[in-house]
DSSP file (Angstrom, degrees, kcal/mol; ACC not computed):
  #  RESIDUE AA STRUCTURE BP1 BP2  ACC     N-H-->O    O-->H-N    N-H-->O    O-->H-N    TCO  KAPPA ALPHA  PHI   PSI    X-CA   Y-CA   Z-CA
    1    1 A M              0   0    0      0, 0.0     2,-0.3     0, 0.0    26,-0.2   0.000 360.0 360.0 360.0 120.7    0.7    0.6   -3.7
    2    2 A T  B     -a   27   0A   0     24,-2.6    26,-2.4     1,-0.1     3,-0.0  -0.987 360.0-146.4-153.9 157.1    0.0   -2.7   -5.5
    3    3 A N  S    S+     0   0    0     -2,-0.3     2,-1.6    24,-0.2     3,-0.3   0.320  79.6  99.3-103.0   3.5   -2.7   -5.2   -6.1
    4    4 A N    >>  +     0   0    0      1,-0.2     4,-2.2     2,-0.1     3,-0.6  -0.516  38.5 153.9 -91.1  68.3    0.0   -7.9   -6.3
    5    5 A I  H 3>  +     0   0    0     -2,-1.6     4,-2.5     1,-0.2    -1,-0.2   0.865  64.5  65.1 -65.5 -36.4   -0.4   -9.2   -2.8
    6    6 A A  H 34 S+     0   0    0     -3,-0.3    -1,-0.2     1,-0.2    -2,-0.1   0.834 113.6  31.1 -58.6 -34.2    0.8  -12.7   -3.7
    7    7 A D  H <> S+     0   0    0     -3,-0.6     4,-0.9     2,-0.1    -1,-0.2   0.830 122.9  45.1 -91.4 -36.5    4.3  -11.3   -4.5
    8    8 A F  H  X S+     0   0    0     -4,-2.2     4,-2.3     2,-0.2    -2,-0.2   0.793 101.2  63.2 -86.4 -27.8    4.6   -8.4   -2.1
    9    9 A Q  H  X S+     0   0    0     -4,-2.5     4,-2.6    -5,-0.2     5,-0.2   0.946 105.7  47.6 -60.0 -47.4    3.3  -10.0    1.1
   10   10 A P  H  > S+     0   0    0      0, 0.0     4,-2.9     0, 0.0     5,-0.2   0.867 109.4  54.2 -62.1 -33.9    6.2  -12.5    1.1
   11   11 A L  H  X S+     0   0    0     -4,-0.9     4,-2.6     2,-0.2    -2,-0.2   0.922 109.5  47.9 -63.4 -43.2    8.6   -9.6    0.4
   12   12 A H  H  X S+     0   0    0     -4,-2.3     4,-2.2     2,-0.2     5,-0.2   0.958 114.4  45.8 -59.0 -51.7    7.2   -7.8    3.5
   13   13 A D  H  X S+     0   0    0     -4,-2.6     4,-2.3     1,-0.2    -2,-0.2   0.913 114.8  46.7 -60.0 -45.9    7.5  -10.9    5.6
   14   14 A R  H  X S+     0   0    0     -4,-2.9     4,-1.8     2,-0.2     6,-0.2   0.901 109.8  54.0 -65.4 -41.9   11.0  -11.7    4.4
   15   15 A T  H  <>S+     0   0    0     -4,-2.6     5,-2.4    -5,-0.2    -1,-0.2   0.936 113.1  41.9 -59.1 -48.1   12.2   -8.2    4.9
   16   16 A L  H ><5S+     0   0    0     -4,-2.2     3,-1.6     1,-0.2    -1,-0.2   0.887 110.9  56.0 -68.2 -38.2   11.1   -8.0    8.5
   17   17 A A  H 3<5S+     0   0    0     -4,-2.3    -1,-0.2     1,-0.3    -2,-0.2   0.812 106.0  52.5 -62.8 -29.5   12.4  -11.6    9.2
   18   18 A Q  T 3<5S-     0   0    0     -4,-1.8    -1,-0.3    -3,-0.2    -2,-0.2   0.388 120.5-110.4 -87.0   3.4   15.8  -10.5    8.1
   19   19 A G  T < 5S+     0   0    0     -3,-1.6    -3,-0.2     1,-0.3     2,-0.2   0.660  78.4 126.4  78.0  15.9   15.7   -7.5   10.4
   20   20 A E      < -     0   0    0     -5,-2.4     2,-0.3    -6,-0.2    -1,-0.3  -0.457  48.6-133.7 -99.1 175.1   15.4   -5.0    7.6
   21   21 A E        -     0   0    0     -2,-0.2     2,-0.3    -3,-0.1    40,-0.0  -0.853  13.6-168.6-127.8 161.8   12.9   -2.3    7.1
   22   22 A H        -     0   0    0     -2,-0.3    40,-2.0    38,-0.1    41,-0.2  -0.927  34.7-113.1-141.3 169.3   10.6   -0.9    4.4
   23   23 A Y  S    S-     0   0    0     -2,-0.3    37,-0.2     1,-0.3    38,-0.1   0.323  71.0 -82.5 -90.3   9.0    8.5    2.3    4.1
   24   24 A G        -     0   0    0     35,-0.1     2,-0.4   -12,-0.0    -1,-0.3  -0.103  36.3-120.5 109.1 154.2    5.2    0.5    4.0
   25   25 A M  E     - b   0  64A   0     38,-2.1    40,-1.9    35,-0.2     2,-0.5  -0.995  10.5-156.2-133.9 137.5    3.0   -1.2    1.5
   26   26 A L  E     - b   0  65A   0     -2,-0.4   -24,-2.6    38,-0.2     2,-0.4  -0.965  13.1-157.8-112.9 125.2   -0.6   -0.5    0.4
   27   27 A F  E     -ab   2  66A   0     38,-3.1    40,-3.6    -2,-0.5     2,-0.2  -0.862  11.8-177.5-105.9 136.3   -2.6   -3.3   -1.1
   28   28 A T        -     0   0    0    -26,-2.4     2,-0.4    -2,-0.4   -23,-0.2  -0.746  18.8-132.7-121.5 170.7   -5.5   -2.8   -3.3
   29   29 A R     >  -     0   0    0     38,-0.3     4,-2.7    -2,-0.2     3,-0.5  -0.983  14.9-133.8-126.0 141.4   -8.0   -5.1   -5.1
   30   30 A D  T  4 S+     0   0    0     -2,-0.4    -1,-0.1     1,-0.2   -27,-0.0   0.806 104.3  61.9 -61.1 -29.3   -9.1   -4.8   -8.7
   31   31 A K  T  4 S+     0   0    0      1,-0.2    -1,-0.2     2,-0.2    -3,-0.0   0.897 118.9  23.4 -66.1 -40.4  -12.7   -5.1   -7.7
   32   32 A T  T  4 S+     0   0    0     -3,-0.5    -2,-0.2     1,-0.2    -1,-0.2   0.678 134.6  34.6-100.2 -20.8  -12.7   -1.9   -5.6
   33   33 A M  S  < S-     0   0    0     -4,-2.7    -1,-0.2    34,-0.1    -2,-0.2  -0.557  79.1-168.1-132.7  67.9   -9.8    0.0   -7.2
   34   34 A P        -     0   0    0      0, 0.0     2,-1.1     0, 0.0     9,-0.1  -0.254  22.8-125.5 -60.1 144.4   -9.8   -0.9  -10.9
   35   35 A R        +     0   0    0      3,-0.1     2,-0.3     8,-0.0    -5,-0.0  -0.752  64.7 107.7 -96.5  91.7   -6.7    0.1  -12.8
   36   36 A N  S >  S-     0   0    0     -2,-1.1     3,-1.6     1,-0.1     4,-0.1  -0.972  79.8 -99.7-156.5 166.0   -7.9    2.2  -15.7
   37   37 A K  G >  S+     0   0    0     -2,-0.3     3,-1.5     1,-0.3     4,-0.3   0.823 115.8  64.4 -60.9 -32.5   -8.0    5.9  -16.8
   38   38 A A  G 3  S+     0   0    0      1,-0.3    -1,-0.3     2,-0.1     3,-0.2   0.731 104.7  47.1 -64.2 -21.0  -11.6    6.4  -15.7
   39   39 A N  G <> S+     0   0    0     -3,-1.6     4,-2.1     1,-0.2    -1,-0.3   0.201  73.6 109.6-107.7  15.0  -10.5    5.7  -12.0
   40   40 A I  H <> S+     0   0    0     -3,-1.5     4,-2.6     1,-0.2     5,-0.2   0.916  80.4  52.0 -57.3 -42.9   -7.5    8.0  -11.8
   41   41 A S  H  > S+     0   0    0     -4,-0.3     4,-2.8    -3,-0.2    -1,-0.2   0.880 107.0  53.5 -63.5 -35.9   -9.3   10.4   -9.5
   42   42 A L  H  > S+     0   0    0      2,-0.2     4,-2.4     1,-0.2    -1,-0.2   0.921 110.7  47.0 -61.0 -44.3  -10.2    7.5   -7.2
   43   43 A W  H  X S+     0   0    0     -4,-2.1     4,-2.6     2,-0.2     5,-0.2   0.926 113.5  47.2 -63.6 -45.9   -6.6    6.5   -7.0
   44   44 A V  H  X S+     0   0    0     -4,-2.6     4,-2.7     1,-0.2    -2,-0.2   0.936 114.3  46.8 -63.0 -47.0   -5.4   10.0   -6.3
   45   45 A E  H  X S+     0   0    0     -4,-2.8     4,-2.2     2,-0.2    -1,-0.2   0.899 113.5  48.8 -62.6 -41.4   -8.1   10.6   -3.7
   46   46 A T  H  X S+     0   0    0     -4,-2.4     4,-2.2    -5,-0.2    -2,-0.2   0.933 113.8  45.1 -65.3 -46.4   -7.4    7.3   -2.0
   47   47 A L  H  X S+     0   0    0     -4,-2.6     4,-2.6     1,-0.2     5,-0.2   0.909 112.3  52.1 -65.4 -41.3   -3.6    7.9   -1.9
   48   48 A A  H  X S+     0   0    0     -4,-2.7     4,-2.1    -5,-0.2    -1,-0.2   0.897 109.6  50.6 -60.6 -40.3   -4.1   11.4   -0.7
   49   49 A S  H  X S+     0   0    0     -4,-2.2     4,-2.0     2,-0.2    -2,-0.2   0.917 110.6  47.9 -64.0 -44.5   -6.4   10.2    2.1
   50   50 A V  H  X S+     0   0    0     -4,-2.2     4,-1.6     1,-0.2    -2,-0.2   0.924 112.7  48.8 -63.0 -44.0   -3.8    7.6    3.2
   51   51 A L  H  < S+     0   0    0     -4,-2.6    -1,-0.2     1,-0.2    -2,-0.2   0.866 109.8  52.5 -65.3 -35.3   -1.0   10.1    3.2
   52   52 A Q  H >< S+     0   0    0     -4,-2.1     3,-0.5     1,-0.2    -1,-0.2   0.884 111.3  46.6 -66.0 -38.8   -3.2   12.6    5.2
   53   53 A Q  H 3< S+     0   0    0     -4,-2.0     2,-0.3     1,-0.3    -1,-0.2   0.762 119.7  40.1 -74.0 -25.4   -3.8    9.9    7.8
   54   54 A H  T 3<  +     0   0    0     -4,-1.6    -1,-0.3    -5,-0.2     6,-0.2  -0.574  68.9 151.9-124.8  66.9   -0.1    8.9    8.0
   55   55 A R    <   +     0   0    0     -3,-0.5    -1,-0.1    -2,-0.3    -2,-0.1   0.823  45.0  90.4 -71.5 -34.0    1.7   12.2    7.8
   56   56 A D  S >  S-     0   0    0     -3,-0.2     3,-1.9     1,-0.1     4,-0.4  -0.376  82.8-125.0 -66.9 141.1    4.8   11.2    9.8
   57   57 A D  T 3  S+     0   0    0      1,-0.3     3,-0.3     2,-0.1    -1,-0.1   0.801 111.8  42.4 -56.1 -30.5    7.6    9.8    7.6
   58   58 A A  T >  S+     0   0    0      1,-0.2     3,-0.8     2,-0.1    -1,-0.3   0.338  82.9 104.7 -99.0   6.7    7.7    6.7    9.8
   59   59 A A  T <  S+     0   0    0     -3,-1.9    -1,-0.2     1,-0.3    -2,-0.1   0.834  92.4  29.0 -61.0 -35.3    3.9    6.2   10.1
   60   60 A M  T >  S+     0   0    0     -4,-0.4     3,-2.5    -3,-0.3    -1,-0.3   0.392  85.4 141.1-104.7   2.2    3.8    3.3    7.6
   61   61 A R  T <  S-     0   0    0     -3,-0.8   -38,-0.2     1,-0.3     3,-0.1  -0.217  82.6  -6.7 -53.5 125.5    7.3    1.9    8.2
   62   62 A N  T 3  S+     0   0    0    -40,-2.0     2,-0.3     1,-0.2    -1,-0.3   0.645 111.6 120.5  64.9  18.0    7.2   -1.9    8.1
   63   63 A R    <   -     0   0    0     -3,-2.5   -38,-2.1   -41,-0.2     2,-0.4  -0.769  51.8-147.6-113.9 157.9    3.4   -1.9    7.9
   64   64 A L  E     -b   25   0A   0     -2,-0.3     2,-0.4   -40,-0.2   -38,-0.2  -0.919  11.9-170.8-115.6 146.2    0.8   -3.2    5.5
   65   65 A R  E     -b   26   0A   0    -40,-1.9   -38,-3.1    -2,-0.4     2,-0.6  -0.977  13.2-147.6-139.4 128.4   -2.5   -1.6    4.8
   66   66 A H  E     -b   27   0A   0     -2,-0.4   -38,-0.2   -40,-0.2   -40,-0.1  -0.838  13.2-146.1 -94.3 121.3   -5.3   -3.1    2.7
   67   67 A I              0   0    0    -40,-3.6   -38,-0.3    -2,-0.6   -35,-0.1  -0.772 360.0 360.0 -86.5 122.1   -7.3   -0.5    0.9
   68   68 A P              0   0    0      0, 0.0    -1,-0.1     0, 0.0   -40,-0.1   0.529 360.0 360.0 -64.3 360.0  -10.9   -1.7    0.8
């Protein structure tokens, strides 16, 4: 889970191009998911929701998901 799309999107692309795998990436934006103590519950709830939707260990494998 990162807001650093500029660095991690190329890692995703390169990993798949090399025939390798990863366990999934979640991209956030500072505007909707600010990184501060006041928003810890937002982060926990958002991550819990994503994990609930993708319960299988391989559900996010090699995938990207943008959190609005």
